[in-house]
Each structure stands twice: as C-alpha cells, then as structure tokens.
Residue frames as a rotation matrix with the C-alpha (Angstrom) as fourth column:
MET 1
0.025 0.999 -0.044 169.15
0.591 -0.051 -0.805 119.08
-0.806 -0.006 -0.592 201.15
ARG 2
0.134 0.069 -0.989 170.18
-0.498 -0.858 -0.127 121.62
-0.857 0.509 -0.081 198.61
LYS 3
-0.832 -0.458 -0.312 171.48
-0.506 0.396 0.767 118.96
-0.228 0.796 -0.561 196.15
ALA 4
-0.645 0.682 0.344 168.16
0.607 0.731 -0.312 117.09
-0.465 0.008 -0.885 196.51
THR 5
0.225 0.726 -0.650 166.28
0.215 -0.687 -0.694 120.25
-0.950 0.016 -0.311 195.85
ARG 6
-0.190 -0.481 -0.856 168.39
-0.733 -0.511 0.450 121.07
-0.653 0.713 -0.255 192.84
ARG 7
-0.975 -0.174 0.140 168.13
-0.079 0.854 0.515 117.50
-0.209 0.491 -0.846 191.47
CYS 8
-0.320 0.941 0.111 164.41
0.652 0.304 -0.695 117.60
-0.687 -0.150 -0.711 191.85
GLY 9
0.304 0.345 -0.888 164.19
-0.317 -0.842 -0.436 120.85
-0.898 0.414 -0.147 189.90
TRP 10
-0.559 -0.533 -0.635 166.18
-0.750 -0.003 0.662 119.37
-0.354 0.846 -0.398 187.02
ILE 11
-0.866 0.342 0.365 164.05
0.404 0.908 0.107 116.22
-0.295 0.240 -0.925 186.93
LEU 12
0.078 0.964 -0.253 160.87
0.468 -0.260 -0.845 118.38
-0.880 -0.053 -0.472 186.84
CYS 13
0.116 -0.087 -0.989 162.32
-0.632 -0.775 -0.006 120.50
-0.766 0.626 -0.145 184.07
LEU 14
-0.890 -0.396 -0.228 163.36
-0.430 0.559 0.709 117.44
-0.153 0.729 -0.667 181.98
CYS 15
-0.567 0.759 0.320 159.89
0.625 0.649 -0.433 115.90
-0.536 -0.046 -0.843 182.54
ALA 16
0.300 0.712 -0.635 158.21
0.077 -0.681 -0.728 119.08
-0.951 0.170 -0.259 181.28
ILE 17
-0.295 -0.427 -0.855 160.43
-0.835 -0.319 0.448 119.21
-0.464 0.846 -0.262 178.14
LEU 18
-0.986 -0.131 0.105 159.68
-0.068 0.884 0.463 115.59
-0.153 0.450 -0.880 177.35
MET 19
-0.310 0.946 0.094 155.98
0.622 0.276 -0.733 115.98
-0.719 -0.169 -0.674 177.88
THR 20
0.407 0.431 -0.805 155.72
-0.236 -0.802 -0.548 119.03
-0.882 0.414 -0.225 175.54
ALA 21
-0.622 -0.751 -0.222 158.02
-0.410 0.070 0.910 117.50
-0.668 0.656 -0.351 172.88
GLY 22
-0.869 0.322 0.377 155.40
0.482 0.727 0.490 115.15
-0.116 0.607 -0.786 171.49
CYS 23
0.040 0.959 -0.282 152.52
0.811 -0.196 -0.551 117.73
-0.584 -0.207 -0.785 171.78
GLY 24
-0.885 -0.386 -0.260 153.39
0.161 -0.777 0.608 120.05
-0.437 0.497 0.750 168.85
LYS 25
0.165 0.964 -0.206 150.48
0.073 -0.220 -0.973 121.79
-0.984 0.145 -0.106 167.29
GLY 26
-0.257 -0.129 0.958 149.59
0.900 0.330 0.286 121.85
-0.353 0.935 0.032 163.59
ALA 27
-0.348 0.137 -0.927 149.43
-0.343 -0.939 -0.010 124.80
-0.872 0.315 0.374 161.16
VAL 28
-0.322 0.280 0.904 147.06
0.772 0.630 0.080 123.83
-0.548 0.724 -0.419 158.36
SER 29
-0.216 0.211 -0.953 146.60
-0.456 -0.885 -0.092 125.86
-0.863 0.415 0.287 155.26
GLY 30
-0.658 0.011 0.753 145.21
0.560 0.675 0.480 125.31
-0.503 0.738 -0.450 151.81
LYS 31
-0.864 0.458 -0.206 142.57
-0.489 -0.673 0.555 126.30
0.116 0.580 0.806 149.32
VAL 32
-0.367 0.851 0.375 138.82
0.080 0.431 -0.899 125.93
-0.927 -0.300 -0.226 149.34
LEU 33
-0.932 0.051 -0.359 137.40
-0.362 -0.070 0.930 124.94
0.022 0.996 0.084 145.94
TYR 34
-0.084 0.936 0.341 133.76
-0.086 0.334 -0.939 124.43
-0.993 -0.108 0.052 144.95
GLN 35
0.809 0.364 0.461 133.26
0.311 0.399 -0.862 122.57
-0.498 0.841 0.210 141.62
GLY 36
0.323 -0.824 0.466 136.97
0.946 0.274 -0.172 123.16
0.014 0.496 0.868 140.86
LYS 37
0.132 -0.241 0.962 136.97
0.370 -0.888 -0.273 126.90
0.919 0.392 -0.028 141.43
PRO 38
-0.812 -0.495 -0.309 138.33
0.445 -0.183 -0.877 128.82
0.378 -0.849 0.369 144.41
VAL 39
0.423 0.873 -0.243 135.67
0.843 -0.281 0.458 129.93
0.331 -0.398 -0.855 146.94
PRO 40
-0.256 -0.653 0.713 136.42
0.433 -0.737 -0.519 133.67
0.864 0.175 0.472 147.44
ALA 41
-0.484 0.098 0.870 134.75
-0.646 -0.710 -0.280 134.28
0.590 -0.697 0.407 150.74
GLY 42
0.638 0.692 -0.339 133.35
-0.235 0.594 0.769 132.68
0.733 -0.411 0.542 153.90
SER 43
0.011 -0.664 0.748 135.00
-1.000 -0.019 -0.001 130.63
0.015 -0.748 -0.664 156.60
VAL 44
0.061 -0.172 -0.983 136.47
-0.165 0.970 -0.180 127.25
0.984 0.174 0.030 157.30
SER 45
0.233 -0.035 0.972 136.10
-0.966 -0.128 0.227 125.63
0.116 -0.991 -0.064 160.77
PHE 46
-0.466 -0.459 -0.756 137.77
-0.203 0.888 -0.414 122.65
0.861 -0.040 -0.506 162.39
VAL 47
0.597 0.626 0.502 135.59
-0.698 0.098 0.709 120.90
0.395 -0.774 0.495 164.90
LEU 48
-0.468 -0.881 0.071 138.10
-0.771 0.368 -0.520 119.22
0.432 -0.298 -0.851 167.35
GLU 49
-0.264 0.305 -0.915 137.47
0.168 0.949 0.268 115.64
0.950 -0.083 -0.302 168.64
GLY 50
-0.665 -0.171 -0.727 137.74
0.720 0.115 -0.685 116.86
0.201 -0.979 0.047 172.34
GLY 51
0.570 0.769 -0.287 135.33
0.784 -0.614 -0.089 119.71
-0.245 -0.175 -0.954 171.73
GLY 52
0.064 -0.371 -0.926 135.97
0.109 -0.920 0.376 123.19
-0.992 -0.125 -0.018 170.62
VAL 53
0.702 0.238 0.671 136.27
0.677 0.066 -0.733 124.87
-0.219 0.969 -0.115 167.19
MET 54
-0.205 -0.847 -0.490 138.96
0.316 -0.531 0.786 126.59
-0.927 0.006 0.376 165.36
SER 55
0.640 0.612 0.466 138.21
0.624 -0.059 -0.779 128.86
-0.449 0.789 -0.419 162.34
SER 56
-0.597 -0.763 -0.247 139.64
0.396 -0.548 0.737 130.90
-0.698 0.342 0.629 159.57
SER 57
0.412 0.708 -0.574 138.17
-0.331 -0.470 -0.818 133.27
-0.849 0.527 0.041 157.04
ILE 58
0.257 -0.259 0.931 138.54
0.835 0.544 -0.080 132.36
-0.486 0.798 0.356 153.35
GLU 59
-0.384 -0.445 -0.809 140.58
-0.062 -0.862 0.503 134.92
-0.921 0.243 0.304 151.29
GLU 60
0.333 0.576 -0.746 139.63
-0.699 -0.380 -0.606 136.10
-0.633 0.723 0.276 147.89
ASP 61
-0.261 -0.539 -0.801 141.95
-0.919 0.393 0.035 133.48
0.296 0.745 -0.598 146.21
GLY 62
0.579 0.531 -0.618 140.19
-0.325 0.846 0.422 130.66
0.747 -0.044 0.663 148.12
SER 63
-0.381 -0.807 -0.451 143.03
0.131 0.436 -0.890 130.28
0.915 -0.399 -0.061 150.76
TYR 64
0.811 0.451 0.372 142.64
-0.309 -0.209 0.928 129.72
0.496 -0.868 -0.030 154.46
ALA 65
-0.295 -0.877 -0.379 145.01
-0.004 0.398 -0.918 129.05
0.956 -0.269 -0.120 157.35
ILE 66
0.830 0.499 0.250 144.37
-0.282 -0.010 0.959 127.78
0.482 -0.866 0.132 160.89
GLN 67
-0.203 -0.968 0.145 147.25
-0.474 -0.032 -0.880 127.91
0.857 -0.248 -0.452 163.43
ASN 68
-0.740 -0.241 0.628 147.89
-0.669 0.171 -0.723 126.00
0.067 -0.955 -0.288 166.68
VAL 69
0.444 0.829 -0.339 145.50
-0.749 0.552 0.368 123.06
0.492 0.091 0.866 165.90
PRO 70
-0.061 -0.426 0.903 146.06
-0.768 0.597 0.230 120.13
-0.637 -0.679 -0.364 168.29
PRO 71
-0.798 -0.286 -0.530 146.96
-0.573 0.630 0.524 116.95
0.184 0.722 -0.667 166.51
GLY 72
-0.629 0.616 0.475 144.03
0.148 0.694 -0.704 114.56
-0.763 -0.373 -0.528 165.89
GLN 73
-0.591 0.536 0.603 141.02
0.795 0.259 0.549 114.04
0.138 0.804 -0.579 163.70
VAL 74
-0.693 0.466 -0.551 138.87
-0.169 -0.847 -0.503 117.16
-0.701 -0.255 0.666 162.90
LYS 75
0.072 0.790 0.608 135.54
0.919 0.184 -0.348 117.55
-0.387 0.584 -0.714 161.23
ILE 76
-0.901 -0.416 -0.125 135.47
0.312 -0.820 0.479 120.37
-0.302 0.393 0.869 158.70
THR 77
0.322 0.945 0.054 132.80
0.796 -0.239 -0.556 122.82
-0.512 0.222 -0.830 157.86
VAL 78
-0.881 -0.438 0.180 132.70
0.456 -0.684 0.569 125.54
-0.126 0.584 0.802 155.23
GLU 79
0.275 0.952 -0.139 130.15
0.829 -0.307 -0.467 128.37
-0.487 0.013 -0.873 155.01
THR 80
-0.679 -0.358 0.642 129.79
0.691 -0.606 0.393 131.20
0.248 0.710 0.659 152.56
GLU 81
0.315 0.938 0.145 126.59
0.835 -0.347 0.427 132.89
0.451 -0.013 -0.893 153.97
SER 82
0.290 -0.238 -0.927 128.62
0.694 -0.614 0.375 135.31
-0.659 -0.752 -0.013 155.93
ALA 83
-0.788 -0.610 -0.085 129.60
0.319 -0.522 0.791 136.83
-0.527 0.596 0.606 152.58
ARG 84
-0.247 0.792 0.558 126.11
0.956 0.104 0.275 137.07
0.160 0.601 -0.783 151.33
PRO 85
-0.902 -0.013 0.432 125.02
0.005 -1.000 -0.018 140.73
0.432 -0.014 0.902 150.78
PRO 86
-0.699 0.699 -0.153 122.10
0.213 -0.001 -0.977 141.82
-0.683 -0.716 -0.148 152.83
SER 87
-0.676 0.622 0.395 118.74
0.434 -0.098 0.896 142.00
0.596 0.777 -0.203 151.24
VAL 88
-0.901 0.428 0.071 115.99
-0.373 -0.680 -0.632 144.28
-0.222 -0.596 0.772 152.38
GLN 89
-0.676 0.726 0.128 112.69
0.736 0.654 0.173 142.47
0.042 0.211 -0.977 152.73
GLY 90
-0.842 0.384 -0.380 109.80
-0.283 -0.913 -0.295 144.58
-0.460 -0.141 0.877 151.84
GLU 91
0.064 0.988 -0.143 106.61
-0.491 -0.093 -0.866 144.97
-0.869 0.126 0.479 149.90
HIS 92
0.032 -0.114 -0.993 108.09
-0.999 -0.014 -0.031 143.23
-0.011 0.993 -0.114 146.81
GLY 93
0.771 0.448 -0.453 107.11
-0.474 0.878 0.063 139.69
0.426 0.166 0.889 147.71
GLY 94
0.765 -0.512 0.391 110.22
-0.195 0.395 0.898 138.99
-0.614 -0.763 0.203 149.91
LYS 95
0.805 -0.471 0.361 112.55
0.586 0.534 -0.609 138.93
0.094 0.702 0.706 146.88
GLY 96
-0.276 -0.927 -0.255 114.94
0.935 -0.320 0.151 141.51
-0.221 -0.197 0.955 148.27
ALA 97
-0.003 0.245 -0.970 115.21
0.214 -0.947 -0.240 145.19
-0.977 -0.209 -0.049 147.83
PRO 98
0.867 0.367 0.338 114.27
0.422 -0.179 -0.889 146.98
-0.266 0.913 -0.311 144.64
ASP 99
0.241 -0.847 0.474 117.13
0.872 -0.026 -0.490 148.27
0.427 0.531 0.732 142.52
PHE 100
0.276 -0.137 0.951 116.86
-0.062 -0.990 -0.125 151.90
0.959 -0.024 -0.282 143.84
MET 101
0.932 0.108 0.346 117.09
-0.352 0.041 0.935 150.60
0.087 -0.993 0.077 147.45
MET 102
0.685 -0.726 0.057 120.17
0.677 0.664 0.316 148.44
-0.268 -0.178 0.947 146.78
LYS 103
0.231 -0.553 0.800 121.72
0.552 -0.603 -0.576 151.41
0.801 0.575 0.166 145.09
TYR 104
0.561 0.103 0.821 121.19
-0.479 -0.769 0.423 153.48
0.675 -0.631 -0.382 148.26
ILE 105
0.968 -0.214 0.132 122.49
0.025 0.603 0.797 150.60
-0.250 -0.769 0.589 150.50
LYS 106
0.452 -0.849 0.274 125.70
0.888 0.400 -0.226 150.30
0.082 0.346 0.935 148.37
GLU 107
0.197 -0.368 0.909 126.32
0.121 -0.911 -0.395 154.09
0.973 0.187 -0.135 148.40
LYS 108
0.722 0.170 0.671 126.02
-0.567 -0.413 0.713 154.05
0.398 -0.895 -0.202 152.21
ASP 109
0.391 -0.592 0.705 128.17
-0.447 0.547 0.708 151.02
-0.804 -0.592 -0.051 152.70
PRO 110
0.251 -0.383 -0.889 130.57
-0.965 -0.023 -0.262 150.32
0.080 0.924 -0.375 149.72
LYS 111
-0.735 -0.583 0.345 131.56
-0.622 0.783 -0.003 146.93
-0.268 -0.217 -0.939 151.27
VAL 112
0.137 0.857 0.497 128.10
-0.314 0.513 -0.799 145.62
-0.940 -0.047 0.339 150.47
ALA 113
0.729 0.131 -0.672 128.89
-0.677 -0.009 -0.736 145.74
-0.102 0.991 0.082 146.77
GLU 114
-0.251 -0.947 -0.201 132.27
-0.900 0.305 -0.310 144.05
0.355 0.103 -0.929 147.32
ARG 115
-0.561 0.101 0.822 130.73
-0.470 0.778 -0.417 141.24
-0.682 -0.620 -0.388 149.45
GLY 116
0.509 0.856 0.091 128.11
-0.402 0.330 -0.854 140.56
-0.761 0.398 0.512 146.84
LYS 117
0.487 -0.393 -0.780 130.79
-0.822 0.094 -0.561 140.03
0.294 0.915 -0.277 144.14
ARG 118
-0.542 -0.832 -0.118 132.57
-0.772 0.548 -0.322 137.51
0.333 -0.084 -0.939 146.26
TYR 119
-0.144 0.602 0.786 129.55
-0.732 0.470 -0.493 135.45
-0.666 -0.646 0.373 147.45
ILE 120
-0.509 0.147 -0.848 129.14
-0.576 0.674 0.463 131.94
0.640 0.724 -0.259 146.04
ARG 121
0.331 0.765 0.552 126.31
-0.943 0.294 0.158 129.75
-0.041 -0.572 0.819 147.29
ILE 122
-0.735 -0.528 -0.425 127.42
-0.516 0.842 -0.156 126.30
0.441 0.105 -0.892 148.37
PRO 123
0.078 0.729 -0.680 125.22
0.150 0.666 0.731 123.38
0.986 -0.159 -0.057 149.55
GLU 124
0.441 0.198 0.875 124.18
-0.749 -0.457 0.481 123.88
0.495 -0.867 -0.053 153.24
GLN 125
0.946 -0.033 -0.323 125.41
0.167 0.903 0.395 120.45
0.278 -0.427 0.860 154.17
TYR 126
0.098 -0.993 0.070 128.98
0.541 -0.006 -0.841 121.80
0.835 0.121 0.537 154.18
GLY 127
-0.240 -0.135 0.961 128.15
-0.526 -0.814 -0.246 124.11
0.816 -0.564 0.124 157.10
ASP 128
0.684 0.527 0.504 127.06
-0.718 0.369 0.590 121.15
0.125 -0.766 0.631 159.32
PRO 129
-0.344 -0.916 0.204 129.85
-0.939 0.340 -0.060 119.01
-0.015 -0.212 -0.977 160.92
GLY 130
-0.236 0.376 0.896 127.45
-0.327 0.837 -0.438 116.09
-0.915 -0.397 -0.074 161.00
GLN 131
0.688 0.584 0.431 126.64
0.261 0.355 -0.898 116.18
-0.677 0.731 0.092 157.32
SER 132
0.565 -0.473 -0.676 129.68
-0.741 -0.652 -0.162 117.73
-0.364 0.592 -0.719 155.61
ASN 133
0.926 -0.257 0.277 131.62
0.295 0.950 -0.104 114.39
-0.236 0.178 0.955 155.42
LEU 134
0.552 -0.790 0.266 134.81
-0.147 -0.406 -0.902 116.45
0.821 0.459 -0.340 155.55
THR 135
0.955 -0.296 -0.029 137.53
0.082 0.168 0.982 115.29
-0.286 -0.940 0.184 157.92
TYR 136
0.505 -0.862 -0.043 141.28
-0.280 -0.116 -0.953 115.58
0.816 0.494 -0.301 158.26
GLN 137
0.727 -0.411 -0.550 143.94
0.684 0.506 0.526 114.06
0.061 -0.758 0.649 160.44
VAL 138
0.794 -0.425 0.435 145.99
-0.351 -0.904 -0.244 117.00
0.497 0.041 -0.867 161.71
LYS 139
0.394 -0.808 -0.437 149.72
0.851 0.501 -0.159 116.28
0.347 -0.310 0.885 162.55
SER 140
0.583 -0.300 -0.755 152.16
0.417 -0.687 0.595 118.56
-0.697 -0.662 -0.276 164.21
GLY 141
-0.552 -0.834 -0.007 153.88
0.409 -0.279 0.869 121.08
-0.727 0.477 0.495 162.17
LYS 142
-0.313 0.422 -0.851 152.99
-0.730 -0.680 -0.069 122.89
-0.608 0.599 0.520 158.93
GLN 143
-0.666 0.167 0.727 150.77
0.499 0.824 0.268 121.05
-0.555 0.541 -0.632 156.40
GLU 144
-0.766 0.437 -0.472 148.56
-0.633 -0.640 0.435 121.70
-0.112 0.632 0.767 153.43
HIS 145
-0.666 0.636 0.390 145.02
0.567 0.771 -0.289 120.46
-0.485 0.028 -0.874 153.00
ASP 146
-0.886 0.452 -0.109 142.88
-0.386 -0.584 0.715 121.61
0.259 0.675 0.691 150.13
ILE 147
-0.541 0.784 0.303 139.10
0.136 0.438 -0.889 121.31
-0.830 -0.440 -0.344 150.71
ASP 148
-0.959 0.149 -0.242 137.31
-0.259 -0.105 0.960 120.37
0.117 0.983 0.139 147.48
LEU 149
-0.328 0.918 0.223 133.55
-0.243 0.146 -0.959 120.70
-0.913 -0.369 0.175 147.68
LYS 150
-0.879 0.170 0.445 131.52
0.471 0.445 0.761 118.91
-0.068 0.879 -0.472 144.96
C-alpha cells in the first residue's frame, strides 16, 4: 500500500511540473511614443483575452513594464489624462483657474506643477480597447514591445 501511495505522489508531482512548464508568464516592457517622441506620463493597459486588465504607469522617459502577463493576444490602451493637471472651474468661462489661483494651487501642492510639465494630450481613441487598434501577442519570458502612437 505504501509503494502505491508513494508512486501516486510522484506521478502527481510530475504531472504538476509538466502542466506548469508550458504556462510561463510574460514580462513585457518598452517605450510609449507619440509622433516619434516619448510619452512622459500616463498609463499602459493590456486587456487580456479571457478578461482582466494589467497596467503599468509610464515613466518620464516613456518606458513601461508589465510583469506576469499570461501568454496570448492582448488589446492595448494608453491614457495620459491621469497626468493632466487639475483646473479649477469658475467664473472665467470654464477655461480653468486664473493665474493667481493656479499659483496658489501649485504652492500648496508642488506635484501639480510637475504633472503639468509631463502631460501630453493624445487622441482619446488610444484609451478605448475597442478603438485603439493596438494589439500584441504576449509570449512567455522577457520581451520588448514599443507602442508607437500616430
């Protein structure tokens, strides 16, 4: 009885190893470019075939990295609105805050000024997986994929 149990244990262990061997995840990194220049802020998202989303922020040099992505086709979205500096709507026709108000906001939160310097407006279509027309075939292991927005 003990030999059969031990043999079963080894068989199960071997099956588990074989099943996970072909299921390696991908590590995708690259640069996000808009009209040939690095996008310095925002985020990149991979929409997985089976559902789910994996995201990465975009660094100042345009680089991004998404780890542990299951192999398969992904739809890609890119957004930069999260880097857009806030505007204060008011009595000035909805055009944002007057200069004195923005100066006050920047003094209270210095990150506002930095975010404003990094913000680049890109076409809204890139934020929608149904309209971005950006796809990539993820494989297991490390890989590079630059995202060139037109």
